[in-house]
C-alpha positions as CSV (number, residue, x, y, z in Angstrom):
1,M,35.2,-25.0,8.8
2,S,32.9,-22.1,9.6
3,D,30.1,-22.4,12.1
4,A,28.5,-19.1,10.9
5,W,24.7,-19.2,10.7
6,T,23.3,-19.5,7.1
7,T,19.9,-19.9,5.7
8,A,20.6,-23.6,5.4
9,D,20.1,-23.6,9.2
10,I,16.5,-22.5,9.0
11,G,15.0,-26.0,8.7
12,D,11.5,-27.0,7.8
13,L,8.8,-24.4,8.6
14,T,5.9,-26.3,7.2
15,G,2.8,-25.7,9.3
16,R,4.1,-22.3,10.6
17,T,2.5,-19.0,9.7
18,A,4.6,-15.8,9.5
19,V,3.4,-12.2,9.0
20,V,6.0,-9.9,7.4
21,T,5.4,-6.2,7.1
22,G,6.9,-4.1,4.4
23,P,7.5,-6.9,1.8
24,T,8.1,-4.6,-1.2
25,L,9.7,-6.4,-4.1
26,G,13.5,-6.4,-3.7
27,G,13.6,-5.1,-0.1
28,L,14.6,-6.7,3.2
29,G,11.0,-7.7,3.9
30,F,10.7,-9.4,0.5
31,H,13.8,-11.4,0.9
32,T,12.7,-12.3,4.5
33,A,9.3,-13.5,3.2
34,L,10.9,-15.3,0.2
35,E,13.2,-17.3,2.4
36,L,10.5,-18.2,4.9
37,A,8.3,-19.4,2.1
38,R,11.2,-21.4,0.6
39,H,11.4,-23.3,3.8
40,G,7.7,-24.1,3.9
41,A,6.1,-21.3,6.0
42,R,2.8,-19.9,5.1
43,V,3.7,-16.2,4.7
44,V,1.3,-13.3,5.1
45,L,2.6,-10.2,3.2
46,A,1.5,-7.1,5.0
47,G,1.8,-3.7,3.4
48,R,0.0,-0.5,2.2
49,T,-0.4,-1.1,-1.5
50,P,-2.4,-4.1,-2.8
51,A,-0.6,-3.9,-6.2
52,K,2.8,-4.1,-4.5
53,L,1.7,-7.0,-2.3
54,A,0.5,-8.8,-5.4
55,A,3.8,-8.2,-7.2
56,A,5.7,-9.5,-4.2
57,A,3.5,-12.6,-4.0
58,E,3.9,-13.3,-7.7
59,A,7.7,-13.0,-7.5
60,I,7.8,-15.4,-4.5
61,T,5.7,-17.9,-6.3
62,D,7.8,-17.6,-9.4
63,E,10.8,-18.7,-7.4
64,V,9.0,-21.1,-5.0
65,P,6.1,-22.5,-7.0
66,A,4.7,-24.3,-3.9
67,A,4.8,-21.1,-1.8
68,S,1.8,-20.4,0.4
69,T,1.2,-16.6,0.5
70,E,-1.6,-14.3,1.6
71,E,-1.9,-10.6,1.6
72,L,-2.9,-8.2,4.4
73,V,-3.4,-4.5,3.6
74,V,-2.1,-2.3,6.4
75,D,-0.7,1.3,6.6
76,L,1.4,1.4,9.7
77,S,1.3,5.2,9.8
78,D,-2.4,5.1,10.2
79,L,-3.6,3.7,13.6
80,G,-7.1,3.1,12.1
81,S,-5.7,1.0,9.3
82,V,-3.7,-1.0,11.8
83,R,-6.8,-1.7,13.9
84,A,-8.7,-2.8,10.7
85,A,-5.8,-5.1,9.8
86,G,-5.8,-6.6,13.3
87,E,-9.5,-7.4,13.0
88,E,-8.9,-9.0,9.6
89,A,-6.1,-11.0,10.9
90,A,-8.1,-12.2,13.9
91,A,-10.9,-13.3,11.7
92,G,-8.9,-15.1,9.0
93,L,-5.4,-16.0,9.9
94,G,-5.6,-18.3,12.9
95,P,-2.6,-18.9,15.2
96,L,0.6,-17.1,14.2
97,H,4.1,-18.3,14.8
98,L,6.0,-15.2,13.7
99,L,5.6,-11.5,13.3
100,V,8.4,-9.6,11.5
101,N,8.1,-5.9,12.1
102,N,10.2,-5.0,9.1
103,A,8.4,-2.0,7.5
104,G,9.8,1.4,8.1
105,I,10.7,4.8,6.6
106,M,14.0,6.6,6.7
107,A,14.4,10.4,7.2
108,P,11.6,11.7,4.9
109,P,10.7,15.4,5.0
110,P,8.8,16.2,8.2
111,R,5.1,15.2,8.1
112,R,2.3,14.7,10.6
113,T,-0.1,11.7,10.1
114,G,-3.8,11.9,10.5
115,D,-3.4,10.8,14.1
116,G,-1.2,13.8,14.8
117,L,2.0,11.8,15.0
118,E,5.4,12.5,13.4
119,S,5.4,10.2,10.4
120,Q,8.6,8.3,11.2
121,M,7.6,7.6,14.8
122,A,4.1,6.5,13.6
123,T,5.4,4.2,10.9
124,N,8.5,2.8,12.6
125,H,7.2,2.5,16.2
126,F,3.6,3.3,17.1
127,G,2.1,1.3,14.2
128,P,4.2,-1.8,14.9
129,F,3.5,-1.4,18.6
130,L,-0.2,-1.5,18.0
131,L,-0.1,-4.3,15.4
132,T,2.0,-6.5,17.7
133,G,-0.5,-5.9,20.5
134,L,-3.5,-6.8,18.3
135,L,-1.8,-10.0,17.1
136,L,-0.5,-11.1,20.4
137,D,-3.3,-13.5,21.2
138,Q,-2.8,-15.2,17.9
139,L,1.0,-15.4,18.5
140,A,0.3,-17.0,21.9
141,A,-2.2,-19.4,20.4
142,S,0.5,-21.0,18.3
143,G,2.3,-22.1,21.5
144,D,5.6,-20.9,20.2
145,G,5.2,-17.3,19.0
146,R,8.0,-14.9,18.1
147,V,8.2,-11.2,17.3
148,V,11.2,-9.9,15.5
149,T,11.5,-6.1,15.1
150,L,14.0,-4.4,12.8
151,S,16.3,-1.8,14.3
152,S,19.5,-0.2,12.9
153,Q,22.9,0.9,13.8
154,M,21.4,4.3,13.7
155,H,19.9,3.7,17.1
156,R,23.3,4.7,18.4
157,V,23.0,8.3,17.2
158,A,19.9,8.9,19.4
159,R,20.9,11.1,22.3
160,S,17.7,10.3,24.3
161,A,14.7,8.0,24.2
162,P,11.6,9.4,22.5
163,L,9.6,9.9,25.6
164,A,8.0,13.3,25.0
165,D,4.4,13.9,23.9
166,P,4.4,12.3,20.4
167,R,1.9,14.9,19.2
168,S,4.0,17.9,20.2
169,Q,5.0,20.1,17.3
170,R,8.7,20.5,18.3
171,H,11.1,20.3,15.4
172,H,13.9,17.8,15.3
173,S,16.4,16.8,12.6
174,R,14.9,14.1,10.4
175,W,18.0,11.9,11.0
176,Q,17.8,12.4,14.8
177,V,14.1,11.3,14.7
178,Y,15.0,8.3,12.6
179,G,17.7,7.3,15.1
180,Q,15.1,7.7,17.9
181,T,12.7,5.4,16.1
182,K,15.4,2.8,15.8
183,L,16.2,3.1,19.5
184,A,12.5,2.8,20.2
185,N,12.5,-0.5,18.3
186,L,15.0,-1.9,20.8
187,L,13.4,-0.4,23.9
188,F,10.1,-1.9,22.7
189,T,11.6,-5.3,22.1
190,F,13.3,-5.6,25.5
191,E,10.3,-4.4,27.4
192,L,8.0,-6.6,25.4
193,D,10.1,-9.7,26.1
194,R,10.2,-8.9,29.8
195,R,6.4,-8.4,30.0
196,L,5.8,-11.6,28.0
197,R,7.9,-13.6,30.5
198,H,6.1,-12.0,33.4
199,A,2.7,-12.8,31.9
200,G,3.8,-16.4,31.2
201,M,3.0,-16.2,27.5
202,P,4.7,-18.5,25.0
203,V,6.0,-15.7,22.9
204,R,9.5,-14.3,22.5
205,A,10.6,-10.9,21.3
206,L,13.9,-10.4,19.5
207,A,15.4,-7.7,17.3
208,A,17.7,-7.5,14.3
209,H,19.5,-5.0,12.1
210,P,20.6,-5.5,8.5
211,G,23.9,-3.6,8.6
212,L,24.4,-1.5,5.5
213,A,22.0,-3.0,3.0
214,G,21.4,-1.9,-0.6
215,T,17.7,-1.2,-0.5
216,H,15.6,1.8,-1.8
217,L,14.9,2.9,1.8
218,A,17.4,5.8,1.9
219,V,16.6,7.0,-1.6
220,N,12.8,7.0,-1.1
221,G,13.2,8.8,2.2
222,Q,15.4,11.5,0.7
223,L,13.7,12.1,-2.6
224,G,10.2,10.7,-2.0
225,T,10.6,8.4,-5.1
226,T,12.8,5.7,-6.4
227,R,12.3,6.9,-10.0
228,G,14.3,9.4,-12.1
229,R,17.9,10.2,-12.7
230,R,18.7,11.6,-9.2
231,A,17.1,8.5,-7.5
232,A,19.1,6.2,-9.8
233,V,22.4,8.0,-9.0
234,L,21.8,7.9,-5.3
235,D,20.5,4.3,-5.4
236,G,23.6,3.3,-7.3
237,A,25.9,5.0,-4.7
238,V,24.2,3.3,-1.8
239,K,24.4,-0.1,-3.4
240,L,28.1,0.4,-4.3
241,V,29.0,0.5,-0.6
242,S,26.4,-1.9,0.7
243,Q,25.7,-5.6,0.9
244,S,22.7,-6.9,-0.9
245,A,19.2,-6.8,0.4
246,E,19.2,-10.6,0.4
247,A,22.3,-10.6,2.7
248,G,20.7,-7.8,4.8
249,A,17.7,-10.0,5.5
250,R,19.8,-12.8,7.1
251,P,20.1,-11.3,10.6
252,T,16.2,-11.0,10.6
253,L,16.0,-14.7,9.4
254,M,18.4,-15.8,12.1
255,A,16.4,-13.9,14.8
256,A,13.2,-15.4,13.4
257,T,14.2,-19.0,13.2
258,A,17.3,-19.8,15.3
259,D,17.1,-21.3,18.8
260,L,17.7,-18.0,20.6
261,P,16.3,-16.6,23.8
262,G,14.1,-13.6,23.9
263,A,15.7,-10.1,24.0
264,T,18.4,-11.2,21.6
265,Y,19.7,-8.7,19.1
266,V,21.2,-10.0,15.8
267,G,23.3,-8.2,13.2
268,P,26.1,-8.7,10.7
269,S,29.4,-10.0,12.0
270,G,31.8,-7.9,9.8
271,P,33.6,-4.7,10.7
272,A,31.3,-2.1,12.2
273,E,28.5,-4.6,11.7
274,A,28.0,-3.3,8.2
275,A,28.0,-6.7,6.5
276,G,28.8,-10.4,6.9
277,P,27.1,-13.5,8.3
278,P,24.7,-12.8,11.1
279,R,25.5,-13.2,14.8
280,I,24.4,-12.0,18.2
281,V,25.5,-8.3,18.6
282,G,25.4,-5.6,21.3
283,T,23.5,-2.4,21.6
284,A,24.0,1.2,22.8
285,R,23.7,1.5,26.6
286,L,20.6,3.6,26.3
287,A,18.7,0.7,24.6
288,R,19.2,-1.3,27.8
289,D,17.8,1.4,30.1
290,E,14.9,-0.3,31.8
291,V,13.4,2.9,33.0
292,A,13.3,4.2,29.4
293,Q,11.9,0.9,28.2
294,R,9.0,1.1,30.7
295,R,8.3,4.8,30.1
296,L,8.2,4.4,26.3
297,W,5.9,1.4,26.7
298,E,3.5,3.4,28.9
299,R,3.6,6.4,26.5
300,S,3.0,4.0,23.5
301,E,-0.1,2.5,25.2
302,E,-1.5,5.9,25.8
303,T,-0.8,6.9,22.2
304,V,-2.4,3.9,20.5
305,G,-5.1,3.3,23.0
306,L,-4.2,-0.3,23.8
307,A,-2.8,-1.7,27.1
308,W,-1.1,-5.1,26.7
309,P,-0.1,-7.8,27.3
310,Q,-2.6,-9.0,29.8
311,A,-1.5,-11.9,32.0
312,P,-3.5,-15.1,31.7
313,S,-5.0,-14.5,35.2
314,D,-6.3,-11.0,34.3
């Protein structure tokens, strides 16, 4: 008899509120949100495009008629948009039990955001860093908050932590930058959990990775679209060697709902952590470098203009 974690282990989430970023129909965030809603959570779908949020909400309700969903428009690549979403959340969502930092982009052509940041670092790290900080009081108000941030096996390709001036114009390989953003997700998670414990706040920070999951992320990053013949061929090739997006969401769901300590990293249990039931997994040594964790945190605070968390006595 297997004791592997399954979605049947999630339990009743009635009365709990979860924010899930990047819930585009069919992707990892969508399947994460769907399963949370299926188990009774009130799910806030947070993404850039109102039409896509509405489509995701409709699909969830079609499958779970009693689902409770709300929508929060936020573009994580735009720090102003993140601040506006934080204000909206503070005004209307109340205490939060879970934030899933799922949204991300993978190896698109080089681009600078309006804040002067490389687009992958902005979307995959700085935006989630700011959003988490803005929602922290609401996560603490629940009395049992949790932050789950998605990393990737690609964090292992990063040769160094992204500690340089994020507004510098130095050129890097798009895949090397992607790897650094995924390393940043882990450095952020481990430093956040340590700071939360030091501040005595009832919030845990964990991370997860989906293995090799058949989503549109790689296709959209490479081609800038999921439409057309080239996209269809590439998408088919990715899915041929991948597990489903539904399966890829399971490590996130385990990190979000299982009785696990902070600073836990969850991924698939199969060969090379590409697929399989979720379990606790290890990281590259660089992800556990406490000096790099602290320096990235300080750099991130400077970049987004928010210093957090504050201890209760501050």
